[in-house]
N, CA and C atoms of all chains as a GROMACS GRO file, in nm:
protein
  645
    1UNK      N    1   8.961  12.354  15.437
    1UNK     CA    2   8.867  12.252  15.392
    1UNK      C    3   8.928  12.174  15.275
    2UNK      N    4   8.899  12.048  15.272
    2UNK     CA    5   8.947  11.962  15.165
    2UNK      C    6   8.825  11.918  15.083
    3UNK      N    7   8.839  11.928  14.952
    3UNK     CA    8   8.728  11.894  14.863
    3UNK      C    9   8.747  11.753  14.807
    4UNK      N   10   8.640  11.675  14.809
    4UNK     CA   11   8.643  11.540  14.750
    4UNK      C   12   8.528  11.526  14.651
    5UNK      N   13   8.555  11.457  14.541
    5UNK     CA   14   8.451  11.424  14.444
    5UNK      C   15   8.406  11.281  14.469
    6UNK      N   16   8.278  11.266  14.498
    6UNK     CA   17   8.225  11.134  14.535
    6UNK      C   18   8.112  11.094  14.440
    7UNK      N   19   8.125  10.978  14.382
    7UNK     CA   20   8.023  10.924  14.291
    7UNK      C   21   7.945  10.817  14.366
    8UNK      N   22   7.812  10.830  14.362
    8UNK     CA   23   7.727  10.737  14.439
    8UNK      C   24   7.631  10.669  14.343
    9UNK      N   25   7.619  10.540  14.353
    9UNK     CA   26   7.526  10.465  14.267
    9UNK      C   27   7.488  10.334  14.335
   10UNK      N   28   7.388  10.266  14.280
   10UNK     CA   29   7.352  10.134  14.333
   10UNK      C   30   7.465  10.037  14.304
   11UNK      N   31   7.476   9.936  14.389
   11UNK     CA   32   7.576   9.831  14.363
   11UNK      C   33   7.508   9.719  14.284
   12UNK      N   34   7.546   9.701  14.157
   12UNK     CA   35   7.485   9.594  14.079
   12UNK      C   36   7.515   9.458  14.143
   13UNK      N   37   7.416   9.374  14.152
   13UNK     CA   38   7.437   9.240  14.206
   13UNK      C   39   7.434   9.233  14.357
   14UNK      N   40   7.408   9.345  14.422
   14UNK     CA   41   7.402   9.345  14.568
   14UNK      C   42   7.280   9.426  14.610
   15UNK      N   43   7.170   9.355  14.621
   15UNK     CA   44   7.040   9.417  14.648
   15UNK      C   45   7.044   9.511  14.769
   16UNK      N   46   6.994   9.632  14.750
   16UNK     CA   47   6.981   9.725  14.861
   16UNK      C   48   7.110   9.794  14.903
   17UNK      N   49   7.217   9.772  14.830
   17UNK     CA   50   7.345   9.834  14.867
   17UNK      C   51   7.381   9.947  14.770
   18UNK      N   52   7.437  10.050  14.823
   18UNK     CA   53   7.482  10.165  14.746
   18UNK      C   54   7.632  10.181  14.763
   19UNK      N   55   7.695  10.227  14.655
   19UNK     CA   56   7.839  10.248  14.655
   19UNK      C   57   7.868  10.397  14.662
   20UNK      N   58   7.964  10.435  14.742
   20UNK     CA   59   8.018  10.572  14.737
   20UNK      C   60   8.166  10.560  14.702
   21UNK      N   61   8.205  10.630  14.597
   21UNK     CA   62   8.340  10.616  14.542
   21UNK      C   63   8.408  10.752  14.550
   22UNK      N   64   8.511  10.763  14.634
   22UNK     CA   65   8.591  10.886  14.641
   22UNK      C   66   8.691  10.882  14.527
   23UNK      N   67   8.664  10.963  14.424
   23UNK     CA   68   8.744  10.955  14.302
   23UNK      C   69   8.886  11.008  14.323
   24UNK      N   70   8.902  11.103  14.413
   24UNK     CA   71   9.034  11.164  14.432
   24UNK      C   72   9.139  11.061  14.473
   25UNK      N   73   9.099  10.971  14.563
   25UNK     CA   74   9.193  10.872  14.617
   25UNK      C   75   9.154  10.729  14.580
   26UNK      N   76   9.056  10.714  14.492
   26UNK     CA   77   9.008  10.583  14.446
   26UNK      C   78   8.973  10.490  14.564
   27UNK      N   79   8.900  10.545  14.659
   27UNK     CA   80   8.851  10.465  14.773
   27UNK      C   81   8.704  10.436  14.750
   28UNK      N   82   8.662  10.315  14.784
   28UNK     CA   83   8.522  10.274  14.762
   28UNK      C   84   8.464  10.224  14.894
   29UNK      N   85   8.340  10.263  14.922
   29UNK     CA   86   8.272  10.205  15.036
   29UNK      C   87   8.128  10.174  14.999
   30UNK      N   88   8.055  10.112  15.088
   30UNK     CA   89   7.917  10.071  15.062
   30UNK      C   90   7.828  10.111  15.178
   31UNK      N   91   7.699  10.127  15.150
   31UNK     CA   92   7.603  10.153  15.256
   31UNK      C   93   7.464  10.110  15.214
   32UNK      N   94   7.371  10.118  15.308
   32UNK     CA   95   7.235  10.069  15.280
   32UNK      C   96   7.147  10.175  15.215
   33UNK      N   97   7.198  10.296  15.200
   33UNK     CA   98   7.129  10.404  15.132
   33UNK      C   99   7.238  10.499  15.081
   34UNK      N  100   7.204  10.592  14.991
   34UNK     CA  101   7.307  10.688  14.947
   34UNK      C  102   7.368  10.765  15.064
   35UNK      N  103   7.284  10.809  15.158
   35UNK     CA  104   7.336  10.887  15.272
   35UNK      C  105   7.427  10.800  15.359
   36UNK      N  106   7.388  10.674  15.378
   36UNK     CA  107   7.470  10.583  15.458
   36UNK      C  108   7.603  10.553  15.387
   37UNK      N  109   7.597  10.542  15.253
   37UNK     CA  110   7.720  10.518  15.177
   37UNK      C  111   7.815  10.638  15.190
   38UNK      N  112   7.759  10.759  15.194
   38UNK     CA  113   7.843  10.878  15.212
   38UNK      C  114   7.909  10.875  15.350
   39UNK      N  115   7.830  10.837  15.452
   39UNK     CA  116   7.886  10.826  15.587
   39UNK      C  117   8.003  10.728  15.588
   40UNK      N  118   7.985  10.618  15.516
   40UNK     CA  119   8.089  10.515  15.512
   40UNK      C  120   8.214  10.562  15.436
   41UNK      N  121   8.195  10.639  15.329
   41UNK     CA  122   8.314  10.683  15.254
   41UNK      C  123   8.390  10.788  15.336
   42UNK      N  124   8.318  10.865  15.416
   42UNK     CA  125   8.387  10.960  15.505
   42UNK      C  126   8.477  10.882  15.601
   43UNK      N  127   8.422  10.772  15.654
   43UNK     CA  128   8.502  10.689  15.745
   43UNK      C  129   8.624  10.631  15.672
   44UNK      N  130   8.604  10.584  15.549
   44UNK     CA  131   8.716  10.527  15.472
   44UNK      C  132   8.824  10.633  15.446
   45UNK      N  133   8.781  10.756  15.417
   45UNK     CA  134   8.876  10.864  15.392
   45UNK      C  135   8.959  10.891  15.519
   46UNK      N  136   8.890  10.899  15.632
   46UNK     CA  137   8.961  10.925  15.759
   46UNK      C  138   9.060  10.812  15.788
   47UNK      N  139   9.016  10.688  15.767
   47UNK     CA  140   9.106  10.574  15.791
   47UNK      C  141   9.227  10.579  15.699
   48UNK      N  142   9.207  10.619  15.574
   48UNK     CA  143   9.320  10.629  15.480
   48UNK      C  144   9.420  10.734  15.529
   49UNK      N  145   9.367  10.847  15.578
   49UNK     CA  146   9.455  10.953  15.629
   49UNK      C  147   9.535  10.902  15.749
   50UNK      N  148   9.467  10.834  15.841
   50UNK     CA  149   9.533  10.785  15.963
   50UNK      C  150   9.637  10.678  15.927
   51UNK      N  151   9.599  10.584  15.841
   51UNK     CA  152   9.692  10.476  15.805
   51UNK      C  153   9.813  10.529  15.729
   52UNK      N  154   9.790  10.625  15.638
   52UNK     CA  155   9.902  10.682  15.563
   52UNK      C  156   9.997  10.757  15.657
   53UNK      N  157   9.939  10.826  15.757
   53UNK     CA  158  10.023  10.899  15.853
   53UNK      C  159  10.115  10.804  15.928
   54UNK      N  160  10.061  10.685  15.963
   54UNK     CA  161  10.144  10.586  16.035
   54UNK      C  162  10.263  10.544  15.951
   55UNK      N  163  10.244  10.542  15.818
   55UNK     CA  164  10.351  10.499  15.726
   55UNK      C  165  10.436  10.616  15.679
   56UNK      N  166  10.403  10.736  15.724
   56UNK     CA  167  10.476  10.855  15.679
   56UNK      C  168  10.445  10.892  15.535
   57UNK      N  169  10.325  10.856  15.489
   57UNK     CA  170  10.287  10.882  15.350
   57UNK      C  171  10.183  10.993  15.343
   58UNK      N  172  10.181  11.062  15.229
   58UNK     CA  173  10.084  11.168  15.207
   58UNK      C  174   9.964  11.109  15.133
   59UNK      N  175   9.844  11.114  15.192
   59UNK     CA  176   9.727  11.056  15.123
   59UNK      C  177   9.698  11.124  14.989
   60UNK      N  178   9.745  11.247  14.974
   60UNK     CA  179   9.721  11.317  14.847
   60UNK      C  180   9.798  11.255  14.731
   61UNK      N  181   9.893  11.165  14.764
   61UNK     CA  182   9.967  11.095  14.659
   61UNK      C  183   9.897  10.965  14.617
   62UNK      N  184   9.784  10.933  14.681
   62UNK     CA  185   9.710  10.814  14.637
   62UNK      C  186   9.661  10.837  14.494
   63UNK      N  187   9.665  10.734  14.411
   63UNK     CA  188   9.623  10.754  14.271
   63UNK      C  189   9.472  10.777  14.260
   64UNK      N  190   9.429  10.860  14.166
   64UNK     CA  191   9.286  10.884  14.150
   64UNK      C  192   9.217  10.768  14.078
   65UNK      N  193   9.084  10.771  14.080
   65UNK     CA  194   9.004  10.670  14.010
   65UNK      C  195   9.023  10.683  13.859
   66UNK      N  196   8.987  10.579  13.784
   66UNK     CA  197   9.003  10.583  13.638
   66UNK      C  198   8.922  10.696  13.572
   67UNK      N  199   8.966  10.734  13.452
   67UNK     CA  200   8.907  10.847  13.379
   67UNK      C  201   8.757  10.830  13.352
   68UNK      N  202   8.713  10.706  13.323
   68UNK     CA  203   8.571  10.689  13.287
   68UNK      C  204   8.480  10.729  13.403
   69UNK      N  205   8.526  10.709  13.525
   69UNK     CA  206   8.444  10.746  13.641
   69UNK      C  207   8.442  10.898  13.660
   70UNK      N  208   8.555  10.962  13.631
   70UNK     CA  209   8.559  11.110  13.637
   70UNK      C  210   8.468  11.169  13.530
   71UNK      N  211   8.463  11.104  13.414
   71UNK     CA  212   8.376  11.155  13.307
   71UNK      C  213   8.229  11.142  13.348
   72UNK      N  214   8.193  11.028  13.409
   72UNK     CA  215   8.056  11.009  13.456
   72UNK      C  216   8.022  11.112  13.563
   73UNK      N  217   8.118  11.139  13.650
   73UNK     CA  218   8.099  11.240  13.755
   73UNK      C  219   8.073  11.377  13.693
   74UNK      N  220   8.159  11.415  13.598
   74UNK     CA  221   8.147  11.548  13.536
   74UNK      C  222   8.016  11.560  13.459
   75UNK      N  223   7.978  11.452  13.390
   75UNK     CA  224   7.855  11.454  13.312
   75UNK      C  225   7.733  11.468  13.403
   76UNK      N  226   7.736  11.398  13.516
   76UNK     CA  227   7.624  11.406  13.610
   76UNK      C  228   7.617  11.545  13.671
   77UNK      N  229   7.732  11.600  13.703
   77UNK     CA  230   7.734  11.737  13.759
   77UNK      C  231   7.676  11.837  13.659
   78UNK      N  232   7.714  11.817  13.531
   78UNK     CA  233   7.674  11.913  13.428
   78UNK      C  234   7.527  11.900  13.391
   79UNK      N  235   7.480  11.775  13.380
   79UNK     CA  236   7.344  11.754  13.328
   79UNK      C  237   7.244  11.709  13.435
   80UNK      N  238   7.292  11.675  13.553
   80UNK     CA  239   7.201  11.626  13.657
   80UNK      C  240   7.124  11.739  13.722
   81UNK      N  241   7.032  11.700  13.807
   81UNK     CA  242   6.950  11.796  13.880
   81UNK      C  243   7.013  11.821  14.016
   82UNK      N  244   7.032  11.947  14.048
   82UNK     CA  245   7.089  11.981  14.178
   82UNK      C  246   6.990  11.942  14.288
   83UNK      N  247   7.037  11.868  14.386
   83UNK     CA  248   6.947  11.824  14.494
   83UNK      C  249   7.007  11.861  14.629
   84UNK      N  250   6.918  11.872  14.725
   84UNK     CA  251   6.962  11.897  14.862
   84UNK      C  252   7.013  11.766  14.921
   85UNK      N  253   7.126  11.768  14.993
   85UNK     CA  254   7.178  11.644  15.052
   85UNK      C  255   7.074  11.571  15.137
   86UNK      N  256   6.984  11.645  15.199
   86UNK     CA  257   6.881  11.582  15.283
   86UNK      C  258   6.780  11.503  15.202
   87UNK      N  259   6.772  11.531  15.072
   87UNK     CA  260   6.674  11.462  14.986
   87UNK      C  261   6.736  11.348  14.906
   88UNK      N  262   6.863  11.323  14.926
   88UNK     CA  263   6.935  11.227  14.843
   88UNK      C  264   6.868  11.090  14.844
   89UNK      N  265   6.836  11.038  14.961
   89UNK     CA  266   6.780  10.903  14.969
   89UNK      C  267   6.645  10.895  14.898
   90UNK      N  268   6.559  10.992  14.924
   90UNK     CA  269   6.424  10.990  14.867
   90UNK      C  270   6.428  11.003  14.716
   91UNK      N  271   6.504  11.100  14.666
   91UNK     CA  272   6.506  11.125  14.522
   91UNK      C  273   6.577  11.014  14.444
   92UNK      N  274   6.684  10.961  14.502
   92UNK     CA  275   6.756  10.853  14.433
   92UNK      C  276   6.668  10.730  14.418
   93UNK      N  277   6.583  10.706  14.518
   93UNK     CA  278   6.494  10.589  14.513
   93UNK      C  279   6.390  10.602  14.403
   94UNK      N  280   6.365  10.726  14.358
   94UNK     CA  281   6.264  10.748  14.255
   94UNK      C  282   6.323  10.749  14.114
   95UNK      N  283   6.454  10.734  14.104
   95UNK     CA  284   6.521  10.742  13.975
   95UNK      C  285   6.558  10.602  13.926
   96UNK      N  286   6.550  10.581  13.796
   96UNK     CA  287   6.572  10.447  13.740
   96UNK      C  288   6.708  10.390  13.775
   97UNK      N  289   6.812  10.447  13.718
   97UNK     CA  290   6.949  10.403  13.747
   97UNK      C  291   7.024  10.523  13.803
   98UNK      N  292   6.998  10.558  13.926
   98UNK     CA  293   7.050  10.685  13.978
   98UNK      C  294   7.201  10.688  13.990
   99UNK      N  295   7.255  10.800  13.958
   99UNK     CA  296   7.396  10.825  13.986
   99UNK      C  297   7.404  10.966  14.045
  100UNK      N  298   7.474  10.978  14.154
  100UNK     CA  299   7.484  11.105  14.224
  100UNK      C  300   7.629  11.151  14.223
  101UNK      N  301   7.649  11.273  14.179
  101UNK     CA  302   7.783  11.333  14.183
  101UNK      C  303   7.784  11.431  14.300
  102UNK      N  304   7.857  11.400  14.403
  102UNK     CA  305   7.859  11.484  14.522
  102UNK      C  306   7.998  11.544  14.540
  103UNK      N  307   8.001  11.676  14.556
  103UNK     CA  308   8.125  11.741  14.595
  103UNK      C  309   8.117  11.759  14.746
  104UNK      N  310   8.212  11.700  14.815
  104UNK     CA  311   8.206  11.693  14.960
  104UNK      C  312   8.322  11.775  15.018
  105UNK      N  313   8.291  11.859  15.113
  105UNK     CA  314   8.395  11.941  15.177
  105UNK      C  315   8.414  11.893  15.320
  106UNK      N  316   8.533  11.847  15.350
  106UNK     CA  317   8.563  11.799  15.484
  106UNK      C  318   8.668  11.888  15.549
  107UNK      N  319   8.658  11.902  15.680
  107UNK     CA  320   8.762  11.975  15.751
  107UNK      C  321   8.894  11.900  15.738
  108UNK      N  322   9.000  11.974  15.722
  108UNK     CA  323   9.132  11.913  15.705
  108UNK      C  324   9.168  11.833  15.829
  109UNK      N  325   9.215  11.712  15.808
  109UNK     CA  326   9.256  11.627  15.921
  109UNK      C  327   9.408  11.614  15.915
  110UNK      N  328   9.473  11.652  16.024
  110UNK     CA  329   9.618  11.640  16.029
  110UNK      C  330   9.653  11.524  16.121
  111UNK      N  331   9.683  11.412  16.062
  111UNK     CA  332   9.716  11.294  16.144
  111UNK      C  333   9.866  11.276  16.155
  112UNK      N  334   9.942  11.363  16.092
  112UNK     CA  335  10.086  11.344  16.088
  112UNK      C  336  10.155  11.372  16.221
  113UNK      N  337  10.100  11.464  16.299
  113UNK     CA  338  10.167  11.502  16.423
  113UNK      C  339  10.153  11.394  16.530
  114UNK      N  340  10.040  11.332  16.533
  114UNK     CA  341  10.020  11.218  16.625
  114UNK      C  342   9.919  11.126  16.557
  115UNK      N  343   9.930  11.001  16.584
  115UNK     CA  344   9.840  10.906  16.520
  115UNK      C  345   9.708  10.906  16.595
  116UNK      N  346   9.605  10.951  16.531
  116UNK     CA  347   9.476  10.960  16.597
  116UNK      C  348   9.391  10.838  16.563
  117UNK      N  349   9.297  10.808  16.650
  117UNK     CA  350   9.203  10.700  16.620
  117UNK      C  351   9.096  10.755  16.526
  118UNK      N  352   9.058  10.672  16.429
  118UNK     CA  353   8.959  10.717  16.332
  118UNK      C  354   8.827  10.752  16.401
  119UNK      N  355   8.790  10.674  16.504
  119UNK     CA  356   8.660  10.703  16.568
  119UNK      C  357   8.664  10.836  16.644
  120UNK      N  358   8.783  10.876  16.695
  120UNK     CA  359   8.794  11.006  16.761
  120UNK      C  360   8.773  11.118  16.659
  121UNK      N  361   8.834  11.100  16.542
  121UNK     CA  362   8.820  11.201  16.437
  121UNK      C  363   8.674  11.212  16.396
  122UNK      N  364   8.610  11.097  16.376
  122UNK     CA  365   8.473  11.095  16.326
  122UNK      C  366   8.375  11.155  16.426
  123UNK      N  367   8.402  11.136  16.554
  123UNK     CA  368   8.309  11.188  16.654
  123UNK      C  369   8.332  11.336  16.682
  124UNK      N  370   8.454  11.384  16.657
  124UNK     CA  371   8.483  11.523  16.690
  124UNK      C  372   8.470  11.618  16.571
  125UNK      N  373   8.487  11.565  16.450
  125UNK     CA  374   8.484  11.654  16.333
  125UNK      C  375   8.340  11.683  16.291
  126UNK      N  376   8.312  11.803  16.243
  126UNK     CA  377   8.178  11.832  16.193
  126UNK      C  378   8.151  11.749  16.067
  127UNK      N  379   8.024  11.718  16.040
  127UNK     CA  380   7.995  11.640  15.919
  127UNK      C  381   8.034  11.718  15.794
  128UNK      N  382   8.064  11.646  15.686
  128UNK     CA  383   8.105  11.718  15.565
  128UNK      C  384   7.988  11.795  15.504
  129UNK      N  385   8.023  11.904  15.442
  129UNK     CA  386   7.926  11.981  15.365
  129UNK      C  387   7.924  11.923  15.224
  130UNK      N  388   7.805  11.910  15.166
  130UNK     CA  389   7.796  11.839  15.038
  130UNK      C  390   7.708  11.915  14.939
  131UNK      N  391   7.752  11.920  14.816
  131UNK     CA  392   7.669  11.971  14.706
  131UNK      C  393   7.650  11.854  14.610
  132UNK      N  394   7.524  11.819  14.583
  132UNK     CA  395   7.500  11.698  14.506
  132UNK      C  396   7.415  11.723  14.383
  133UNK      N  397   7.442  11.647  14.277
  133UNK     CA  398   7.360  11.649  14.156
  133UNK      C  399   7.317  11.506  14.127
  134UNK      N  400   7.190  11.489  14.094
  134UNK     CA  401   7.135  11.356  14.068
  134UNK      C  402   7.108  11.341  13.920
  135UNK      N  403   7.159  11.234  13.861
  135UNK     CA  404   7.133  11.204  13.722
  135UNK      C  405   7.091  11.060  13.708
  136UNK      N  406   7.063  11.021  13.584
  136UNK     CA  407   7.026  10.883  13.555
  136UNK      C  408   7.138  10.824  13.472
  137UNK      N  409   7.193  10.713  13.519
  137UNK     CA  410   7.309  10.653  13.452
  137UNK      C  411   7.279  10.619  13.307
  138UNK      N  412   7.154  10.578  13.279
  138UNK     CA  413   7.118  10.542  13.142
  138UNK      C  414   7.122  10.663  13.051
  139UNK      N  415   7.094  10.781  13.110
  139UNK     CA  416   7.093  10.902  13.029
  139UNK      C  417   7.232  10.962  13.016
  140UNK      N  418   7.320  10.936  13.113
  140UNK     CA  419   7.449  11.004  13.112
  140UNK      C  420   7.557  10.928  13.037
  141UNK      N  421   7.532  10.802  13.000
  141UNK     CA  422   7.638  10.729  12.930
  141UNK      C  423   7.600  10.708  12.784
  142UNK      N  424   8.008   9.065  14.052
  142UNK     CA  425   7.977   8.952  14.141
  142UNK      C  426   8.019   8.987  14.283
  143UNK      N  427   7.924   8.976  14.375
  143UNK     CA  428   7.955   9.006  14.514
  143UNK      C  429   8.017   8.882  14.582
  144UNK      N  430   8.092   8.905  14.686
  144UNK     CA  431   8.152   8.794  14.761
  144UNK      C  432   8.159   8.830  14.908
  145UNK      N  433   8.158   8.729  14.992
  145UNK     CA  434   8.169   8.754  15.136
  145UNK      C  435   8.314   8.784  15.171
  146UNK      N  436   8.329   8.869  15.273
  146UNK     CA  437   8.463   8.909  15.314
  146UNK      C  438   8.549   8.788  15.352
  147UNK      N  439   8.485   8.689  15.414
  147UNK     CA  440   8.558   8.569  15.456
  147UNK      C  441   8.631   8.506  15.336
  148UNK      N  442   8.563   8.502  15.222
  148UNK     CA  443   8.620   8.441  15.101
  148UNK      C  444   8.727   8.534  15.041
  149UNK      N  445   8.699   8.663  15.044
  149UNK     CA  446   8.796   8.760  14.991
  149UNK      C  447   8.927   8.752  15.070
  150UNK      N  448   8.914   8.733  15.200
  150UNK     CA  449   9.034   8.719  15.286
  150UNK      C  450   9.123   8.604  15.237
  151UNK      N  451   9.060   8.492  15.207
  151UNK     CA  452   9.135   8.372  15.165
  151UNK      C  453   9.207   8.399  15.033
  152UNK      N  454   9.133   8.454  14.937
  152UNK     CA  455   9.193   8.479  14.805
  152UNK      C  456   9.300   8.588  14.814
  153UNK      N  457   9.273   8.692  14.892
  153UNK     CA  458   9.371   8.801  14.905
  153UNK      C  459   9.502   8.750  14.963
  154UNK      N  460   9.492   8.653  15.053
  154UNK     CA  461   9.615   8.600  15.116
  154UNK      C  462   9.706   8.535  15.011
  155UNK      N  463   9.648   8.484  14.903
  155UNK     CA  464   9.730   8.426  14.794
  155UNK      C  465   9.817   8.534  14.729
  156UNK      N  466   9.774   8.658  14.740
  156UNK     CA  467   9.849   8.770  14.682
  156UNK      C  468   9.934   8.842  14.788
  157UNK      N  469   9.943   8.784  14.906
  157UNK     CA  470  10.024   8.845  15.012
  157UNK      C  471   9.957   8.960  15.083
  158UNK      N  472   9.824   8.968  15.067
  158UNK     CA  473   9.748   9.077  15.131
  158UNK      C  474   9.684   9.023  15.259
  159UNK      N  475   9.705   9.095  15.369
  159UNK     CA  476   9.638   9.057  15.493
  159UNK      C  477   9.520   9.150  15.516
  160UNK      N  478   9.412   9.093  15.563
  160UNK     CA  479   9.291   9.170  15.590
  160UNK      C  480   9.256   9.153  15.737
  161UNK      N  481   9.253   9.264  15.810
  161UNK     CA  482   9.236   9.257  15.956
  161UNK      C  483   9.119   9.344  16.001
  162UNK      N  484   9.056   9.305  16.113
  162UNK     CA  485   8.946   9.385  16.167
  162UNK      C  486   8.993   9.524  16.208
  163UNK      N  487   8.899   9.617  16.225
  163UNK     CA  488   8.939   9.754  16.263
  163UNK      C  489   9.003   9.759  16.401
  164UNK      N  490   9.107   9.840  16.413
  164UNK     CA  491   9.170   9.860  16.543
  164UNK      C  492   9.157  10.005  16.588
  165UNK      N  493   9.134  10.093  16.495
  165UNK     CA  494   9.127  10.236  16.529
  165UNK      C  495   8.986  10.290  16.522
  166UNK      N  496   8.888  10.202  16.543
  166UNK     CA  497   8.750  10.246  16.537
  166UNK      C  498   8.693  10.234  16.397
  167UNK      N  499   8.563  10.248  16.387
  167UNK     CA  500   8.496  10.240  16.258
  167UNK      C  501   8.459  10.097  16.221
  168UNK      N  502   8.391  10.084  16.110
  168UNK     CA  503   8.343   9.952  16.070
  168UNK      C  504   8.415   9.900  15.946
  169UNK      N  505   8.521   9.966  15.906
  169UNK     CA  506   8.599   9.918  15.793
  169UNK      C  507   8.713   9.827  15.842
  170UNK      N  508   8.729   9.715  15.774
  170UNK     CA  509   8.847   9.632  15.796
  170UNK      C  510   8.959   9.692  15.710
  171UNK      N  511   9.083   9.646  15.734
  171UNK     CA  512   9.195   9.706  15.662
  171UNK      C  513   9.273   9.600  15.586
  172UNK      N  514   9.295   9.628  15.458
  172UNK     CA  515   9.375   9.537  15.373
  172UNK      C  516   9.514   9.597  15.358
  173UNK      N  517   9.616   9.515  15.385
  173UNK     CA  518   9.754   9.565  15.384
  173UNK      C  519   9.847   9.472  15.308
  174UNK      N  520   9.941   9.535  15.239
  174UNK     CA  521  10.050   9.460  15.176
  174UNK      C  522  10.170   9.554  15.166
  175UNK      N  523  10.286   9.503  15.198
  175UNK     CA  524  10.407   9.588  15.193
  175UNK      C  525  10.422   9.651  15.056
  176UNK      N  526  10.455   9.779  15.054
  176UNK     CA  527  10.478   9.849  14.928
  176UNK      C  528  10.351   9.904  14.865
  177UNK      N  529  10.236   9.884  14.931
  177UNK     CA  530  10.108   9.934  14.879
  177UNK      C  531  10.036  10.012  14.989
  178UNK      N  532   9.948  10.101  14.947
  178UNK     CA  533   9.869  10.176  15.044
  178UNK      C  534   9.769  10.084  15.114
  179UNK      N  535   9.747  10.108  15.242
  179UNK     CA  536   9.642  10.037  15.314
  179UNK      C  537   9.507  10.074  15.254
  180UNK      N  538   9.422   9.973  15.235
  180UNK     CA  539   9.293   9.997  15.168
  180UNK      C  540   9.179   9.955  15.261
  181UNK      N  541   9.093  10.050  15.301
  181UNK     CA  542   8.983  10.016  15.391
  181UNK      C  543   8.875   9.934  15.318
  182UNK      N  544   8.818   9.836  15.390
  182UNK     CA  545   8.713   9.750  15.334
  182UNK      C  546   8.583   9.773  15.411
  183UNK      N  547   8.475   9.804  15.341
  183UNK     CA  548   8.348   9.828  15.411
  183UNK      C  549   8.290   9.697  15.460
  184UNK      N  550   8.313   9.663  15.586
  184UNK     CA  551   8.272   9.533  15.639
  184UNK      C  552   8.188   9.554  15.763
  185UNK      N  553   8.069   9.602  15.742
  185UNK     CA  554   7.985   9.638  15.856
  185UNK      C  555   7.932   9.516  15.929
  186UNK      N  556   7.936   9.402  15.864
  186UNK     CA  557   7.889   9.278  15.928
  186UNK      C  558   8.005   9.179  15.943
  187UNK      N  559   8.123   9.232  15.964
  187UNK     CA  560   8.240   9.147  15.985
  187UNK      C  561   8.266   9.056  15.866
  188UNK      N  562   8.309   8.935  15.896
  188UNK     CA  563   8.346   8.841  15.788
  188UNK      C  564   8.229   8.802  15.701
  189UNK      N  565   8.108   8.823  15.751
  189UNK     CA  566   7.989   8.788  15.672
  189UNK      C  567   7.948   8.899  15.575
  190UNK      N  568   8.016   9.011  15.579
  190UNK     CA  569   7.979   9.122  15.492
  190UNK      C  570   7.991   9.082  15.346
  191UNK      N  571   7.892   9.125  15.268
  191UNK     CA  572   7.898   9.101  15.124
  191UNK      C  573   7.961   9.222  15.058
  192UNK      N  574   8.062   9.198  14.980
  192UNK     CA  575   8.138   9.306  14.917
  192UNK      C  576   8.108   9.304  14.768
  193UNK      N  577   8.074   9.420  14.715
  193UNK     CA  578   8.032   9.429  14.575
  193UNK      C  579   8.148   9.441  14.478
  194UNK      N  580   8.114   9.429  14.351
  194UNK     CA  581   8.213   9.431  14.244
  194UNK      C  582   8.281   9.568  14.231
  195UNK      N  583   8.205   9.676  14.254
  195UNK     CA  584   8.265   9.810  14.242
  195UNK      C  585   8.380   9.824  14.340
  196UNK      N  586   8.356   9.774  14.462
  196UNK     CA  587   8.462   9.781  14.562
  196UNK      C  588   8.582   9.697  14.518
  197UNK      N  589   8.553   9.576  14.471
  197UNK     CA  590   8.664   9.484  14.440
  197UNK      C  591   8.752   9.537  14.327
  198UNK      N  592   8.692   9.610  14.234
  198UNK     CA  593   8.775   9.670  14.127
  198UNK      C  594   8.873   9.772  14.186
  199UNK      N  595   8.824   9.854  14.281
  199UNK     CA  596   8.912   9.951  14.346
  199UNK      C  597   9.022   9.882  14.426
  200UNK      N  598   8.983   9.777  14.497
  200UNK     CA  599   9.078   9.696  14.575
  200UNK      C  600   9.189   9.643  14.484
  201UNK      N  601   9.149   9.586  14.370
  201UNK     CA  602   9.247   9.528  14.277
  201UNK      C  603   9.338   9.636  14.218
  202UNK      N  604   9.282   9.753  14.188
  202UNK     CA  605   9.367   9.862  14.136
  202UNK      C  606   9.471   9.900  14.241
  203UNK      N  607   9.428   9.908  14.366
  203UNK     CA  608   9.520   9.950  14.474
  203UNK      C  609   9.638   9.854  14.488
  204UNK      N  610   9.610   9.723  14.471
  204UNK     CA  611   9.716   9.625  14.492
  204UNK      C  612   9.775   9.572  14.362
  205UNK      N  613   9.737   9.634  14.249
  205UNK     CA  614   9.796   9.595  14.120
  205UNK      C  615   9.760   9.453  14.078
  206UNK      N  616   9.636   9.412  14.107
  206UNK     CA  617   9.590   9.277  14.074
  206UNK      C  618   9.496   9.285  13.954
  207UNK      N  619   9.500   9.183  13.869
  207UNK     CA  620   9.405   9.174  13.759
  207UNK      C  621   9.268   9.139  13.819
  208UNK      N  622   9.167   9.226  13.804
  208UNK     CA  623   9.038   9.200  13.869
  208UNK      C  624   8.969   9.074  13.818
  209UNK      N  625   8.987   9.042  13.690
  209UNK     CA  626   8.924   8.921  13.634
  209UNK      C  627   8.983   8.796  13.699
  210UNK      N  628   9.114   8.799  13.716
  210UNK     CA  629   9.182   8.685  13.779
  210UNK      C  630   9.138   8.670  13.925
  211UNK      N  631   9.133   8.784  13.994
  211UNK     CA  632   9.092   8.781  14.136
  211UNK      C  633   8.950   8.727  14.148
  212UNK      N  634   8.861   8.780  14.062
  212UNK     CA  635   8.720   8.740  14.066
  212UNK      C  636   8.705   8.590  14.039
  213UNK      N  637   8.786   8.539  13.948
  213UNK     CA  638   8.775   8.396  13.911
  213UNK      C  639   8.810   8.304  14.028
  214UNK      N  640   8.881   8.356  14.125
  214UNK     CA  641   8.922   8.273  14.239
  214UNK      C  642   8.823   8.278  14.354
  215UNK      N  643   8.727   8.369  14.346
  215UNK     CA  644   8.632   8.385  14.457
  215UNK      C  645   8.525   8.276  14.456
   0.00000   0.00000   0.00000
């Protein structure tokens, strides 16, 4: 299993959109809800693995996100409320400036041996397991 | 500041970055430039997708672009 740290928050200036940010590889995606944003960042991660394999590169060498985002992630994990992944959308909608720190566990994808299509990976791999903490951005900064 | 993917494509091309629709499945487009990692773009509505500032900062970090300069051209 591969562990990813994902920070989820509303996208300022883009009504109804949520951002999921994979801090390990500094990949960002968007969705119409926190759960949808997580689905999208999983897709972005798989695409990064597949594209890097085509170039003979190791995705683990991608640079991580900036320190301030890791600090926000750690602070939310430490002081936020542990929530069930199934409740993420409902609870985030009830929070003022929600920020979610999710530790996501994905099955290891080996794209190096043959170049796989991202949609094949996404349809065959089990969904990631997630542990999430919900905090309020105004309180954590 | 959010921007449509169509506009981001135009500005990115000034930096030698090509942005192409998905070929391996999924709804992310792919931004590529020699010597840099391929960067997926969340474009669920194709060229009409609105891309937020959080994403664009990550995009600029990946390609070594000043985000303020990039934003000013959008």
